[in-house]
C-alpha positions, 0 to 999 in steps of 0.5 A: 472430446473435452476433458473431464476430471480423471477417474482411475482407469480412464483412457488418455484423450487429445487434451489435457485431463483434469487430475486434481486442484489445490485449494483457492487462496485469496490474497489482500487485493481480493484476488483468488488463486488456484493451481490445477494439475493436469495430465497430457497424454503426449508428454513429447508435445506437451508445450502444444497443449499449454493454454494461452494466458487468460483462457477460462477454465472451461476453455482449458478443460471443457467442463465447469468443475471450476467457475469460467471466471477463473483464468490462466495466469503466468505472471508468476513464471509460467507452467510447471511441467513434470515428465512421467512414465508412459510418455505422459506429462503433469502440468500444473496451471495456475488460475486467478480471478477477482473475488466475486464477493468483494467489490472491485476497485477502491471501494473493495479495498484493504486499508493497512497503516504503517508509519515512518519517523519524520526528521527531515522534511519538518524537523530539520528545516523548521524546528530548529530555527524556531527556538534559537538562543542569542548565542546560536544554541538550538534545541535538539533534533527529535522526530515523530512518526507520520502515518504511511497507509497502504491501500490494496485492491483488484481492478479490471483497468489499471488506475491513472498515473500523474495529473495535477495537485488533485491527483497527488494529494487527497483531503480527508473524508473524501472517497479516496481516503476512506478508511484512513486514520484521522490526522490530529494536531501534534504538540511537542513541549520544549523547555529551556532556561534563560538568564536574568534580563534575556530578551526572548522573542518567539514566533506563534504562528502569526507574528513574533512575540517578545518579553524580557526575563526577570530573573533566571527563567525556565521557559515553557513552549510548545511546538505545533505541527499540523497535517499537510493542508493539501491532504494526504500525499500520494506516494507510490503506486504499483499495479501487476497485470494478471491473467493476460491483463484481464484485471489488475492487482493494485497497491497505492501507498499514501503518506500523512505528512506534518508541517511546523505550524508555530510556537505556543508559549505556555509560560515560564517559571518563577512567574 
């Protein structure tokens, strides 16, 4: 006979008996979890009572006290078993399901934004040679933050890994980058002094420009950095099977990369 939620004085049966449940919590990915405490009347054979991963709630307890969409999940380490007096045992069973009030897949994802300082990919390789004195002196290296976007969601199938450029990058304004921040041009001002008669040459992003300093001059330049024209870079994919692979906990990481575009000459003083 299927077990119903236990009542004081009720007789033990031949199946797990619902004792009590914890509250239902929802993760950032949209996965609901609930731990249910059950009593086993035969503690010596408790392992023969344990349900397989992926079993629905009503299969385990034979009632609809919780929705049947909750499934047994052992990805966090399996069952917690406590042996009690009277040769009984208490078993804690973890159940999970996708949040029914949140769309599965990318459309129901939670978008989070972080950043990391960009020193190597752009500034070491591009910025230093962009402005250089005839004696080899270069401006100091500096950095600026590039956005990192984390996307978390639940899905019935794992997303694919690999593919061409279209799989590794995504353009702003497309479904894969919905909710991402806008990437605007980054301009970094830089000034340096040149003596009278110095020949100044700089690349403006299209051609090299030249002028000769008349008197001691302070040159005002602007280093221009633009977002990667390929779009957002797909840096990391992580997915964990839940409830015997009935659905998946997915996490994607994307980075908005910037690359050196050119030098903008703002002027020099005195004129």
